[in-house]
KESE-508982 format. One record per atom (N, C-alpha, C): x, y, z. Coordinates in pm, whole numbers, padded with zeros to 5 digits, always signed. Example, Ala and Ser with C-alpha at 12.3 -4.5 7.8 and 13.67 -1.06 7.14 Angstrom:
KESE-508982
+01319-00569+00780 +01230-00450+00780 +01320-00330+00780 +01285-00225+00708 +01367-00106+00714 +01290+00003+00787 
***
This chain:
KESE-508982
-03570+01210+00264 -03442+01263+00307 -03385+01354+00199 -03321+01465+00233 -03279+01564+00134 -03165+01515+00047 -03164+01560-00076 -03054+01533-00166 -02980+01664-00187 -02855+01675-00140 -02781+01799-00149 -02725+01818-00290 -02682+01938-00319 -02647+01976-00456 -02530+01897-00512 -02441+01845-00426 -02326+01773-00478 -02347+01622-00483 -02467+01576-00448 -02494+01433-00453 -02541+01395-00592 -02476+01294-00651 -02512+01247-00784 -02538+01098-00777 -02656+01059-00817 -02692+00918-00818 -02729+00879-00961 -02698+00756-00997 -02730+00710-01132 -02689+00566-01148 -02679+00522-01275 -02648+00382-01302 -02505+00348-01261 -02420+00451-01243 -02281+00424-01205 -02262+00419-01054 -02365+00451-00976 -02353+00447-00830 -02390+00579-00768 -02323+00609-00656 -02354+00729-00578 -02225+00807-00559 -02227+00937-00593 -02109+01022-00576 -02147+01147-00497 -02052+01196-00418 -02078+01319-00346 -01950+01375-00286 -01960+01496-00236 -01848+01562-00169 -01855+01529-00020 -01744+01477+00032 -01738+01438+00172 -01753+01562+00259 -01842+01552+00358 -01869+01665+00446 -01981+01753+00397 -02025+01732+00274 -02138+01806+00220 -02253+01708+00200 -02254+01642+00087 -02362+01547+00060 -02329+01405+00103 -02201+01368+00100 -02164+01231+00134 -02134+01223+00283 -02240+01209+00362 -02231+01208+00508 -02230+01066+00560 -02186+01045+00684 -02192+00911+00742 -02335+00855+00744 -02432+00941+00771 -02570+00894+00776 -02616+00842+00640 -02581+00917+00535 -02619+00873+00401 -02549+00743+00365 -02421+00733+00398 -02344+00612+00367 -02400+00490+00436 -02430+00504+00565 -02488+00391+00639 -02622+00352+00577 -02699+00452+00536 -02827+00423+00473 -02812+00343+00345 -02715+00380+00261 -02694+00305+00137 -02639+00166+00165 -02556+00154+00269 -02507+00021+00305 -02622-00069+00349 -02710-00015+00432 -02826-00093+00476 -02917-00126+00358 -02931-00033+00266 -03013-00058+00148 -02954-00170+00063 -02821-00169+00045 -02758-00271-00037 -02766-00407+00031 -02743-00411+00162 -02758-00537+00235 -02899-00591+00228 -02997-00500+00236 -03137-00541+00223 -03166-00592+00083 -03113-00522-00016 -03133-00559-00156 -03074-00697-00185 -02958-00726-00125 -02892-00855-00149 -02953-00968-00067 -03028-00931+00037 -03085-01027+00131 -02975-01107+00201 -02872-01035+00244 -02763-01098+00318 -02656-01157+00228 -02566-01234+00289 -02455-01293+00215 -02327-01215+00236 -02223-01255+00164 -02093-01190+00176 -02083-01074+00077 -02028-00963+00125 -02005-00846+00040 -01857-00813+00042 -01797-00803-00076 -01656-00765-00089 -01647-00612-00090 -01555-00558-00012 -01537-00414-00006 -01390-00379-00031 -01368-00280-00116 -01234-00227-00138 -01245-00078-00164 -01134-00006-00151 -01140+00139-00168 -01014+00191-00237 -01025+00314-00289 -00905+00377-00340 -00834+00449-00226 -00739+00535-00256 -00649+00587-00153 -00694+00720-00093 -00809+00771-00129 -00852+00901-00079 -00853+00903+00074 -00812+01015+00133 -00811+01024+00280 -00946+00995+00343 -01054+01021+00272 -01188+00994+00327 -01226+00848+00317 -01144+00768+00249 -01182+00630+00222 -01207+00546+00345 -01126+00565+00448 -01144+00483+00568 -01277+00515+00636 -01313+00644+00645 -01441+00680+00703 -01556+00617+00625 -01550+00630+00492 -01656+00575+00409 -01663+00424+00427 -01548+00359+00428 -01545+00213+00442 -01605+00168+00574 -01567+00235+00683 -01620+00196+00814 -01771+00213+00820 -01821+00322+00761 -01965+00343+00760 -02036+00234+00680 -01978+00196+00566 -02039+00092+00484 -02037-00042+00555 -01925-00073+00620 -01917-00201+00692 -02021-00206+00801 -02036-00096+00876 -02135-00095+00984 -02275-00118+00933 -02312-00050+00826 -02445-00066+00771 -02471-00205+00717 -02369-00263+00652 -02385-00398+00598 -02394-00503+00708 -02310-00490+00810 -02316-00584+00921 -02454-00583+00985 -02514-00464+00993 -02645-00452+01056 -02754-00526+00981 -02731-00554+00853 -02829-00630+00775 -02793-00778+00767 -02693-00819+00844 -02656-00960+00849 -02555-01003+00746 -02498-00909+00672 -02397-00944+00571 -02262-00970+00637 -02186-01060+00579 -02045-01077+00613 -01962-00992+00518 -01843-00951+00561 -01759-00862+00482 -01627-00928+00449 -01589-00923+00321 -01455-00960+00278 -01385-00829+00238 -01291-00787+00319 -01225-00657+00303 -01093-00674+00228 -01085-00619+00106 -00961-00629+00029 -00873-00507+00049 -00918-00411+00131 -00838-00293+00162 -00828-00199+00043 -00714-00132+00030 -00691-00043-00084 -00665-00129-00207 -00746-00112-00308 -00737-00198-00427 -00803-00130-00545 -00755-00157-00667 -00823-00108-00787 -00964-00163-00796 -01051-00088-00861 -01189-00135-00880 -01192-00272-00948 -01115-00296-01056 -01122-00430-01117 -01080-00542-01022 -00996-00512-00923 -00961-00613-00822 -01082-00646-00737 -01156-00544-00696 -01277-00566-00616 -01378-00647-00696 -01392-00614-00824 -01489-00685-00906 -01450-00831-00926 -01323-00856-00953 -01278-00993-00972 -01294-01074-00844 -01261-01015-00730 -01274-01085-00602 -01419-01120-00573 -01508-01028-00605 -01651-01053-00584 -01696-01176-00661 -01656-01185-00786 -01697-01299-00868 -01633-01428-00820 -01501-01425-00797 -01430-01547-00761 -01469-01600-00624 -01507-01510-00534 -01543-01552-00398 -01686-01605-00390 -01761-01592-00498 -01901-01631-00494 -01980-01544-00400 -01940-01417-00388 -02005-01326-00296 -02141-01283-00350 -02224-01231-00260 -02355-01181-00301 -02340-01052-00380 -02236-00974-00348 -02213-00848-00417 -02085-00784-00368 -02059-00666-00420 -01938-00594-00380 -01962-00445-00383 -01876-00372-00314 -01880-00227-00316 -01738-00174-00334 -01717-00097-00438 -01591-00028-00457 -01609+00117-00413 -01527+00160-00320 -01537+00296-00266 -01434+00381-00339 -01480+00459-00434 -01389+00540-00515 -01469+00643-00592 -01411+00762-00605 -01471+00863-00692 -01396+00871-00825 -01318+00767-00854 -01255+00752-00985 -01173+00874-01021 -01212+00943-01129 -01135+01055-01181 -01171+01188-01115 -01269+01188-01024 -01310+01313-00960 -01206+01363-00861 -01205+01493-00832 -01106+01550-00739 -01114+01488-00600 -01012+01520-00519 -00991+01453-00392 -01107+01467-00294 -01181+01580-00299 -01287+01602-00201 -01409+01513-00226 -01412+01450-00341 -01524+01360-00373 -01493+01217-00327 -01599+01143-00300 -01588+00998-00289 -01718+00939-00339 -01720+00808-00354 -01836+00749-00420 -01846+00600-00389 -01962+00545-00421 -01990+00403-00403 -02025+00343-00539 -01957+00236-00573 -01985+00165-00697 -02034+00025-00659 -02158-00005-00688 -02220-00130-00643 -02202-00238-00749 -02167-00358-00702 -02127-00468-00790 -02213-00591-00764 -02254-00658-00870 -02332-00780-00858 -02242-00898-00821 -02305-01010-00791 -02229-01128-00753 -02140-01182-00863 -02170-01149-00990 -02087-01196-01101 -01973-01100-01131 -01952-00999-01046 -01842-00907-01064 -01871-00791-01157 -01992-00781-01208 -02031-00674-01300 -02109-00569-01222 -02088-00442-01256 -02164-00337-01187 -02313-00355-01213 -02394-00300-01123 -02538-00317-01135 -02588-00269-01270 -02682-00342-01326 -02750-00298-01446 -02840-00179-01411 -02877-00097-01509 -02957+00022-01478 -03083-00007-01397 -03157-00112-01433 -03280-00140-01359 -03249-00185-01216 -03135-00251-01197 -03097-00292-01062 -03055-00171-00978 -02985-00076-01041 -02949+00046-00971 -03075+00122-00929 -03175+00123-01015 -03301+00188-00979 -03369+00116-00864 -03364-00016-00864 -03423-00093-00754 -03354-00062-00622 -03220-00053-00627 -03145-00021-00506 -03180+00118-00454 -03191+00214-00544 -03230+00348-00503 -03369+00348-00439 -03459+00268-00492 -03594+00259-00434 -03589+00205-00292 -03505+00103-00270 -03490+00049-00135 -03436+00156-00041 -03338+00232-00090 -03278+00337-00006 -03382+00442+00031 -03454+00492-00068 -03549+00601-00040 -03669+00554+00042 -03708+00429+00029 -03817+00377+00112 -03774+00361+00257 -03645+00331+00277 -03590+00325+00412 -03636+00208+00496 -03698+00110+00435 -03746-00007+00510 -03640-00117+00504 -03534-00101+00586 -03420-00190+00578 -03439-00316+00662 -03379-00425+00617 -03390-00555+00687 -03275-00566+00787 -03296-00514+00907 -03194-00520+01011 -03209-00647+01093 -03097-00702+01139 -03099-00829+01210 -03070-00806+01358 -03112-00900+01446 -03079-00888+01589 -02930-00911+01611 -02883-00874+01728 -02741-00875+01760 -02671-01007+01734 -02735-01118+01764 -02668-01246+01748 -02654-01287+01601 -02716-01212+01507 -02705-01243+01365 -02618-01143+01289 -02556-01051+01362 -02467-00954+01299 -02354-01028+01228 -02317-00980+01110 -02215-01047+01030 -02074-01026+01084 -01976-01081+01013 -01836-01072+01054 -01753-01010+00943 -01631-00968+00978 -01540-00905+00882 -01413-00987+00872 -01375-01021+00748 -01251-01093+00724 -01167-01016+00622 -01037-01007+00646 -00948-00943+00550 -00907-01042+00441 -00904-00993+00318 -00857-01074+00205 -00727-01012+00155 -00615-01068+00197 -00485-01010+00164 -00429-01061+00031 -00495-01154-00031 -00443-01210-00156 -00509-01159-00281 -00604-01067-00267 -00682-01023-00383 -00597-00957-00490 -00503-00873-00450 -00421-00801-00547 -00339-00895-00634 -00275-00994-00571 -00193-01088-00646 -00280-01175-00737 -00397-01213-00691 -00486-01293-00776 -00527-01215-00900 -00547-01087-00884 -00582-01004-00999 -00466-01001-01099 -00345-00978-01049 -00227-00980-01137 -00218-01113-01211 -00231-01221-01137 -00217-01354-01197 -00322-01377-01306 -00444-01330-01284 -00550-01350-01382 -00521-01275-01512 -00471-01153-01501 -00437-01077-01622 -00319-01142-01693 -00217-01183-01617 -00099-01246-01676 -00136-01375-01750 -00235-01446-01701 -00276-01572-01763 -00328-01551-01904 -00374-01430-01935 -00428-01400-02069 -00340-01301-02145 -00219-01277-02097 -00129-01181-02160 -00021-01254-02240 +00030-01187-02342 +00140-01243-02422 +00271-01201-02355 +00300-01265-02243 +00415-01227-02160 +00545-01245-02235 +00558-01353-02310 +00683-01380-02382 +00716-01270-02482 +00614-01226-02556 +00637-01121-02656 +00680-00991-02590 +00615-00957-02479 +00649-00832-02410 +00790-00842-02350 +00819-00953-02283 +00949-00969-02220 +01063-00967-02323 +01033-01011-02444 +01137-01017-02548 +01186-00878-02587 +01101-00779-02576 +01146-00643-02611 +01179-00561-02486 +01144-00613-02368 +01174-00548-02240 +01154-00396-02247 +01032-00352-02274 +01010-00208-02292 +01035-00128-02164 +01086-00007-02183 +01101+00085-02069 +00970+00162-02056 +00907+00149-01939 +00774+00204-01919 +00775+00300-01801 +00715+00417-01820 +00688+00507-01708 +00540+00496-01674 +00508+00473-01549 +00369+00460-01505 +00339+00568-01401 +00233+00645-01425 +00185+00746-01330 +00058+00691-01266 +00071+00654-01139 -00041+00595-01064 -00122+00700-00991 -00087+00826-01004 -00155+00940-00941 -00176+00920-00791 -00086+00841-00727 -00097+00807-00584 -00231+00743-00551 -00288+00676-00649 -00417+00610-00631 -00402+00461-00609 -00512+00389-00632 -00515+00246-00602 -00418+00166-00688 -00388+00215-00807 -00293+00146-00892 -00153+00140-00832 -00125+00229-00736 +00006+00229-00670 +00036+00097-00601 -00067+00024-00566 -00049-00100-00491 +00018-00210-00574 -00008-00213-00705 +00040-00328-00783 +00097-00294-00920 +00090-00171-00966 +00128-00140-01105 +00274-00169-01133 +00363-00124-01044 +00505-00149-01066 +00533-00299-01073 +00481-00373-00976 +00504-00518-00971 +00447-00587-01095 +00328-00544-01137 +00264-00603-01254 +00350-00584-01379 +00395-00463-01403 +00475-00434-01522 +00610-00505-01517 +00669-00514-01401 +00796-00586-01389 +00777-00733-01421 +00666-00790-01379 +00638-00931-01408 +00621-00954-01558 +00576-00851-01629 +00565-00860-01775 +00701-00849-01844 +00804-00818-01768 +00937-00806-01825 +00976-00664-01861 +00904-00567-01809 +00931-00427-01840 +01035-00369-01744 +01109-00271-01794 +01188-00185-01707 +01096-00071-01665 +01077-00053-01536 +00969+00034-01487 +01023+00154-01412 +00974+00271-01451 +00993+00393-01374 +00855+00437-01328 +00831+00431-01199 +00700+00466-01146 +00704+00605-01083 +00608+00687-01116 +00594+00818-01053 +00457+00825-00985 +00450+00901-00879 +00324+00916-00805 +00265+00780-00769 +00350+00694-00711 +00304+00559-00678 +00307+00535-00528 +00281+00640-00450 +00261+00623-00306 +00111+00619-00281 +00058+00514-00222 -00088+00502-00205 -00141+00588-00091 -00116+00720-00102 -00157+00810+00006 -00277+00898-00029 -00327+00888-00151 -00444+00965-00189 -00420+01112-00209 -00294+01155-00206 -00262+01297-00229 -00232+01313-00378 -00334+01342-00455 -00319+01346-00599 -00229+01463-00640 -00122+01437-00715 -00031+01543-00757 -00090+01631-00867 -00195+01583-00929 -00267+01658-01031 -00407+01600-01039 -00495+01664-01112 -00630+01611-01132 -00617+01467-01180 -00687+01372-01115 -00665+01230-01148 -00728+01182-01278 -00804+01265-01346 -00860+01219-01473 -00749+01210-01577 -00732+01093-01642 -00620+01074-01736 -00647+01133-01873 -00654+01267-01879 -00673+01338-02004 -00548+01422-02031 -00524+01463-02155 -00399+01532-02189 -00363+01648-02098 -00461+01725-02055 -00432+01844-01973 -00365+01809-01841 -00380+01685-01796 -00329+01646-01664 -00202+01562-01670 -00146+01542-01787 -00038+01445-01801 +00097+01506-01834 +00115+01633-01805 +00243+01697-01832 +00359+01635-01759 +00338+01595-01634 +00445+01532-01556 +00486+01399-01618 +00390+01323-01664 +00421+01195-01728 +00494+01217-01860 +00450+01314-01938 +00518+01344-02063 +00665+01377-02038 +00690+01460-01936 +00828+01499-01904 +00910+01379-01859 +00850+01291-01779 +00922+01174-01729 +00958+01078-01841 +00867+01058-01937 +00895+00970-02051 +01013+01026-02131 +01012+01156-02155 +01120+01218-02231 +01252+01211-02154 +01247+01237-02022 +01368+01237-01941 +01435+01100-01938 +01354+00996-01927 +01410+00860-01912 +01426+00788-02045 +01387+00851-02155 +01398+00784-02284 +01314+00658-02288 +01195+00664-02231 +01108+00547-02221 +01041+00516-02355 +00998+00392-02368 +00927+00350-02489 +00781+00389-02486 +00726+00403-02365 +00582+00433-02351 +00556+00483-02210 +00453+00564-02196 +00408+00608-02065 +00262+00573-02045 +00228+00531-01925 +00090+00498-01892 +00043+00586-01777 -00082+00630-01783 -00143+00706-01674 -00273+00640-01633 -00287+00613-01505 -00410+00558-01450 -00490+00667-01382 -00619+00642-01361 -00697+00729-01274 -00691+00674-01133 -00761+00734-01040 -00744+00701-00898 -00786+00559-00863 -00877+00500-00939 -00920+00363-00908 -00866+00262-01008 -00780+00307-01099 -00704+00220-01190 -00791+00137-01284 -00904+00192-01326 -00980+00121-01428 -00965+00185-01566 -00914+00309-01571 -00893+00378-01698 -00744+00402-01722 -00707+00416-01849 -00566+00426-01886 -00548+00524-02003 -00448+00609-01991 -00408+00696-02103 -00263+00664-02139 -00224+00702-02259 -00092+00663-02312 -00014+00784-02359 +00116+00783-02327 +00210+00883-02376 +00311+00811-02466 +00341+00869-02582 +00432+00805-02677 +00577+00821-02634 +00667+00754-02704 +00810+00762-02675 +00865+00903-02698 +00788+00986-02768 +00828+01124-02791 +00795+01216-02674 +00731+01158-02570 +00690+01239-02456 +00567+01321-02486 +00480+01268-02569 +00358+01338-02610 +00237+01249-02588 +00134+01302-02527 +00010+01227-02508 -00052+01196-02643 -00088+01071-02663 -00155+01036-02788 -00307+01045-02775 -00356+01067-02653 -00499+01083-02633 -00563+00956-02583 -00660+00973-02490 -00721+00856-02427 -00803+00773-02525 -00846+00832-02637 -00921+00755-02736 -00835+00644-02798 -00703+00665-02799 -00614+00565-02859 -00600+00440-02772 -00631+00450-02643 -00613+00333-02557 -00696+00215-02606 -00824+00238-02627 -00910+00131-02675 -00874+00092-02818 -00841+00190-02902 -00804+00159-03040 -00681+00070-03045 -00578+00103-02968 -00458+00020-02963 -00490-00120-02911 -00566-00127-02801 -00596-00257-02741 -00672-00347-02839 -00769-00289-02908 -00845-00367-03007 -00756-00407-03124 -00672-00316-03171 -00583-00345-03283 -00486-00457-03248 -00447-00462-03120 -00350-00562-03076 -00407-00703-03071 -00537-00715-03052 -00593-00847-03024 -00704-00888-03119 -00747-00800-03207 -00864-00827-03291 -00850-00953-03376 -00727-00981-03424 -00708-01099-03509 -00690-01227-03428 -00702-01219-03297 -00683-01335-03210 -00809-01373-03133 -00918-01301-03155 -01039-01323-03077 -01159-01338-03170 -01267-01388-03112 -01393-01402-03183 -01484-01284-03149 -01582-01263-03237 -01686-01166-03208 -01651-01025-03253 -01749-00935-03243 -01730-00798-03287 -01653-00715-03184 -01624-00591-03221 -01568-00493-03129 -01684-00407-03079 -01688-00383-02950 -01802-00312-02892 -01755-00184-02824 -01825-00076-02852 -01797+00051-02786 -01924+00132-02781 -01915+00254-02729 -02036+00335-02720 -02048+00433-02837 -02159+00502-02841 -02189+00591-02953 -02095+00711-02960 -02032+00746-02847 -01949+00866-02843 -01799+00837-02853 -01764+00715-02888 -01622+00678-02899 -01573+00696-03042 -01446+00723-03056 -01385+00756-03184 -01409+00651-03293 -01414+00700-03416 -01426+00613-03533 -01300+00532-03558 -01194+00554-03479 -01075+00471-03492 -01109+00323-03472 -01211+00293-03392 -01253+00154-03374 -01302+00096-03506 -01370+00177-03584 -01416+00130-03716 -01297+00102-03807 -01190+00181-03794 -01069+00156-03871 -01006+00023-03830 -01002-00004-03699 -00948-00132-03651 -01032-00248-03706 -01163-00233-03703 -01251-00338-03754 -01227-00363-03902 -01209-00256-03978 -01182-00270-04122 -01055-00349-04146 -00950-00320-04067 -00822-00388-04084 -00833-00538-04060 -00915-00575-03964 -00917-00715-03919 -01044-00790-03958 -01124-00731-04043 -01244-00799-04089 -01347-00819-03980 -01357-00721-03890 -01451-00729-03779 -01568-00634-03803 -01672-00651-03723 -01781-00555-03720 -01774-00478-03588 -01843-00364-03582 -01848-00281-03462 -01992-00273-03414 -02013-00297-03287 -02143-00277-03224 -02131-00158-03129 -02225-00066-03138 -02221+00053-03052 -02341+00055-02959 -02313+00091-02834 -02414+00092-02729 -02439+00235-02682 -02534+00250-02592 -02549+00374-02519 -02423+00400-02437 -02400+00524-02399 -02283+00560-02321 -02296+00501-02180 -02186+00452-02125 -02185+00393-01992 -02125+00254-01995 -02037+00227-01899 -01967+00099-01895 -02062-00020-01900 -02168-00017-01821 -02258-00132-01815 -02327-00155-01949 -02355-00049-02022 -02420-00064-02152 -02328-00133-02252 -02198-00101-02246 -02102-00169-02331 -02092-00317-02293 -02087-00345-02163 -02076-00483-02116 -02195-00566-02163 -02315-00511-02150 -02435-00585-02192 -02425-00622-02340 -02383-00527-02423 -02372-00556-02566 -02262-00657-02595 -02154-00652-02519 -02049-00752-02535 -02104-00891-02507 -02180-00904-02401 -02235-01035-02366 -02339-01082-02466 -02421-00989-02512 -02526-01025-02610 -02464-01075-02740 -02356-01011-02785 -02296-01042-02914 -02175-01135-02905 -02145-01184-02786 -02032-01274-02771 -01899-01208-02801 -01886-01080-02769 -01764-01006-02795 -01664-01027-02682 -01537-01029-02717 -01433-01049-02617 -01361-00920-02578 -01378-00815-02659 -01316-00688-02622 -01411-00574-02654 -01406-00473-02568 -01489-00355-02586 -01439-00247-02493 -01512-00139-02488 -01472-00031-02398 -01522+00103-02445 -01468+00207-02384 -01509+00343-02415 -01387+00431-02442 -01411+00543-02508 -01303+00631-02548 -01240+00710-02436 -01282+00688-02313 -01221+00757-02198 -01102+00679-02143 -01055+00580-02217 -00943+00498-02171 -00986+00373-02099 -01114+00339-02105 -01165+00221-02037 -01172+00101-02129 -01085+00002-02107 -01080-00119-02189 -01140-00234-02111 -01230-00308-02174 -01296-00424-02113 -01253-00548-02192 -01180-00636-02128 -01129-00755-02195 -01197-00877-02134 -01294-00931-02207 -01380-01035-02156 -01311-01159-02104 -01203-01209-02169 -01138-01328-02117 -01086-01313-01974 -01057-01191-01932 -01016-01168-01792 -01139-01141-01706 -01217-01039-01742 -01341-01009-01672 -01413-00896-01744 -01544-00889-01718 -01626-00787-01781 -01628-00660-01697 -01519-00587-01702 -01511-00456-01639 -01394-00381-01697 -01394-00249-01681 -01280-00169-01724 -01161-00204-01636 -01047-00226-01699 -00931-00274-01624 -00804-00219-01690 -00736-00126-01621 -00615-00067-01679 -00502-00169-01692 -00505-00275-01613 -00400-00376-01620 -00416-00462-01744 -00536-00503-01775 -00560-00571-01903 -00524-00480-02019 -00557-00351-02008 -00527-00256-02115 -00377-00246-02136 -00299-00235-02028 -00154-00226-02043 -00098-00352-02107 -00145-00468-02064 -00094-00593-02121 -00124-00603-02270 -00244-00564-02310 -00280-00571-02451 -00198-00474-02535 -00185-00351-02487 -00112-00250-02563 +00036-00288-02575 +00096-00333-02467 +00238-00371-02473 +00259-00491-02565 +00167-00587-02562 +00179-00703-02652 +00165-00660-02797 +00071-00569-02823 +00055-00518-02959 +00179-00446-03007 +00238-00366-02920 +00361-00293-02954 +00474-00390-02983 +00483-00495-02903 +00589-00595-02921 +00573-00670-03053 +00453-00709-03085 +00431-00792-03204 +00444-00713-03333 +00403-00585-03331 +00408-00506-03454 +00544-00441-03476 +00620-00421-03369 +00747-00352-03380 +00727-00202-03396 +00836-00129-03394 +00826+00015-03409 +00790+00084-03279 +00751+00210-03292 +00727+00295-03176 +00579+00328-03163 +00541+00378-03045 +00402+00416-03019 +00357+00524-03116 +00443+00622-03140 +00406+00732-03230 +00380+00680-03371 +00454+00579-03413 +00432+00520-03546 +00300+00445-03551 +00267+00378-03442 +00138+00307-03434 +00025+00409-03445 +00034+00518-03372 -00071+00620-03378 -00082+00679-03518 +00032+00696-03585 +00033+00755-03719 -00028+00663-03823 -00043+00534-03791 -00107+00439-03883 -00256+00465-03898 -00314+00542-03805 -00457+00571-03812 -00479+00699-03893 -00585+00705-03973 -00613+00826-04050 -00630+00946-03957 -00597+01066-04001 -00612+01185-03917 -00755+01200-03868 -00770+01231-03741 -00903+01245-03684 -00894+01327-03556 -00990+01415-03536 -00993+01500-03418 -01132+01499-03356 -01136+01499-03222 -01263+01499-03149 -01277+01630-03073 -01395+01687-03079 -01426+01809-03004 -01544+01779-02912 -01530+01815-02785 -01633+01788-02685 -01678+01918-02620 -01808+01935-02605 -01862+02052-02538 -01995+02015-02474 -02062+02112-02413 -02191+02087-02349 -02268+02217-02339 -02397+02207-02322 -02480+02325-02305 -02580+02300-02193 -02607+02402-02115 -02708+02391-02010 -02844+02376-02075 -02923+02288-02020 -03055+02262-02079 -03147+02204-01972 -03251+02277-01931 -03345+02222-01833 -03405+02091-01883 -03434+02001-01791 -03484+01870-01829 -03607+01878-01919 -03692+01977-01896 -03815+01990-01975 -03789+02032-02119 -03668+02083-02148 -03638+02130-02283 -03543+02038-02359 -03502+01928-02295 -03407+01838-02361 -03467+01779-02488 -03586+01725-02478 -03645+01661-02596 -03674+01759-02708 -03729+01879-02682 -03743+01976-02791 -03609+02012-02856 -03503+02023-02774 -03372+02056-02828 -03322+01946-02920 -03334+01821-02876 -03288+01710-02958 -03374+01693-03083 -03503+01722-03071 -03591+01713-03188 -03553+01817-03293 -03515+01937-03248 -03472+02040-03342 -03349+01995-03419 -03255+01932-03349 -03134+01881-03415 -03170+01769-03512 -03257+01682-03468 -03296+01568-03552 -03362+01616-03681 -03451+01714-03672 -03522+01764-03790 -03427+01837-03884 -03332+01912-03827 -03238+01987-03911 -03142+01895-03986 -03119+01775-03933 -03024+01681-03993 -03094+01562-04057 -03220+01580-04092 -03300+01468-04144 -03245+01412-04274 -03164+01492-04347 -03108+01443-04473 -02981+01362-04455 -02934+01352-04329 -02816+01272-04298 -02860+01138-04236 -02767+01043-04226 -02795+00918-04155 -02798+00946-04005 -02903+00901-03937 -02920+00927-03795 -02921+00796-03717 -02864+00799-03597 -02872+00689-03500 -02938+00748-03377 -03056+00696-03341 -03134+00750-03231 -03133+00659-03109 -03031+00575-03100 -03019+00484-02986 -03016+00559-02854 -02943+00670-02851 -02935+00755-02732 -02914+00898-02779 -03013+00983-02751 -03004+01118-02803 -03010+01117-02955 -02927+01198-03017 -02921+01204-03164 -02776+01195-03208 -02745+01096-03290 -02613+01086-03350 -02629+01105-03500 -02552+01201-03553 -02557+01233-03695 -02432+01177-03762 -02451+01094-03864 -02340+01033-03938 -02333+01100-04075 -02233+01186-04093 -02221+01263-04216 -02160+01177-04328 -02189+01217-04450 -02144+01141-04567 -01991+01135-04579 -01922+01235-04521 -01776+01240-04533 -01703+01163-04423 -01779+01089-04342 -01718+01009-04236 -01717+01077-04100 -01746+01206-04096 -01755+01276-03967 -01885+01237-03896 -01889+01263-03767 -02012+01236-03693 -02026+01334-03577 -02149+01344-03529 -02181+01428-03412 -02281+01353-03325 -02261+01361-03194 -02352+01296-03101 -02394+01395-02993 -02524+01413-02977 -02580+01497-02872 -02669+01410-02784 -02643+01414-02654 -02722+01332-02563 -02736+01403-02428 -02846+01377-02357 -02863+01438-02226 -02777+01368-02121 -02726+01445-02025 -02650+01387-01914 -02744+01311-01822 -02692+01206-01759 -02770+01130-01662 -02774+01197-01525 -02682+01290-01498 -02669+01345-01363 -02681+01497-01355 -02678+01565-01471 -02679+01711-01470 -02778+01764-01574 -02830+01887-01555 -02922+01945-01654 -02846+02003-01773 -02779+01917-01846 -02700+01959-01962 -02718+01858-02075 -02687+01905-02195 -02677+01817-02311 -02530+01814-02352 -02475+01695-02362 -02335+01679-02403 -02331+01666-02555 -02234+01734-02615 -02218+01732-02761 -02073+01694-02792 -02057+01596-02879 -01924+01551-02918 -01924+01528-03069 -01817+01573-03133 -01808+01557-03278 -01668+01511-03316 -01658+01436-03425 -01530+01387-03475 -01523+01411-03625 -01409+01464-03670 -01388+01491-03811 -01238+01485-03841 -01202+01512-03964 -01061+01503-04003 -00976+01608-03932 -01034+01724-03904 -00961+01832-03837 -01042+01884-03720 -00974+01947-03623 -01044+02005-03510 -01137+02117-03555 -01096+02193-03656 -01181+02301-03707 -01315+02246-03757 -01308+02135-03831 -01432+02075-03882 -01518+02022-03768 -01455+01951-03674 -01531+01893-03563 -01599+02002-03482 -01526+02109-03453 -01585+02220-03378 -01699+02285-03456 -01684+02292-03586 -01790+02349-03669 -01919+02271-03659 -01910+02139-03664 -02030+02056-03649 -02093+02076-03512 -02010+02079-03409 -02061+02095-03273 -02126+02231-03253 -02060+02336-03303 -02116+02470-03288 -02250+02483-03359 -02260+02424-03476 -02387+02427-03550 -02498+02357-03472 -02464+02240-03414 -02565+02167-03336 -02605+02245-03212 -02509+02306-03146 -02537+02385-03026 -02631+02501-03059 -02608+02568-03171 -02692+02681-03210 -02835+02634-03240 -02849+02521-03308 -02981+02467-03339 -03060+02437-03212 -02991+02374-03116 -03061+02336-02993 -03087+02457-02904 -02992+02549-02899 -03008+02668-02813 -03128+02751-02856 -03163+02745-02984 -03273+02826-03035 -03408+02785-02977 -03418+02662-02926 -03546+02615-02871 -03542+02592-02721 -03428+02615-02659 -03417+02594-02513 -03470+02715-02438 
***
């Protein structure tokens, strides 16, 4: 079966543009493949607010029912809610229907194991093999599964996060919080969650209609409205979620974005002296995590890029907190997945316990700037390009876990790695100044371009 240009498959699931690559036929096929892969059982399904979500959901339900699966439908819900429900219900698996930070015309499928964790890479490959082989285990009419609505999933998720939050400390300072839910899945519970923590809440873009007022990726370029709202209301902090509410960005009391890299740094700083185990993140996340580890006598474990890779390392090393520099915080005591609600609770508790303002907390970290870029590179030339970089930097400390990471003597670093979904090499560098970081990246790009 053809793979259209906008279809992207990988360890994170299946993404595509509705009406182009993400067709009802393809969706039903993946539903049948997942039902076949699970060999029946209950599947939890939830979706974000995109207008295409209902079509995608209905197609998935039909395909799953045809393989004998029963459905627990949590409706519009954050991805971490779907994951938690899957684990708590003892389900065979789950599917979160969301394209996360991608624009409105996209939608996607995120496949979840029975323990609430997204599929491991080898399991994602197995599922893709089932799909492409097309030999699905369909059942006769009298064995078709049933659909049940789960109306309590959202509240159970709130309760689980609250059970591990320092509610008293947060309520004692009663912070004024502006939350931008981007009219996504977080609109369902973010206001209520923050109010339960004792916050005074101003919510913007919290209608769950899927009409994104701006690009839903929580990066500085998209957060001007939140910055203005924080300044207008004299808030203590601003939070921005993406469309499926698993990532979080922060705006300071000054009405200025502090950058999504600070989300994980703040969360780790807030809880590092209260938990066991190392801090876990990926190779492309800011060195601010190393600063947090130094403060609290912790070690840092770094994984390949990707949520599941961080989770695996957390479990291997008995870590309770980890995540990635895109604003994705994973707090093990609640669940092993990115969860903006756990992130908000940790950050607010840290702010309450340390006192002062968000801008002061950010200023406690040494100056550091990250520069990100990419270069087109055919798959056949990726390895020669990375080898050229590796040879040119042989006098520096190298980490070859994924691609090439160069650790410079002055504390700066550069990471070049191939994309999982596109014919490009991603390059990211961090140094004391943006000029320095860009210089390292430009040098690496020139080295690799010479052999591409």
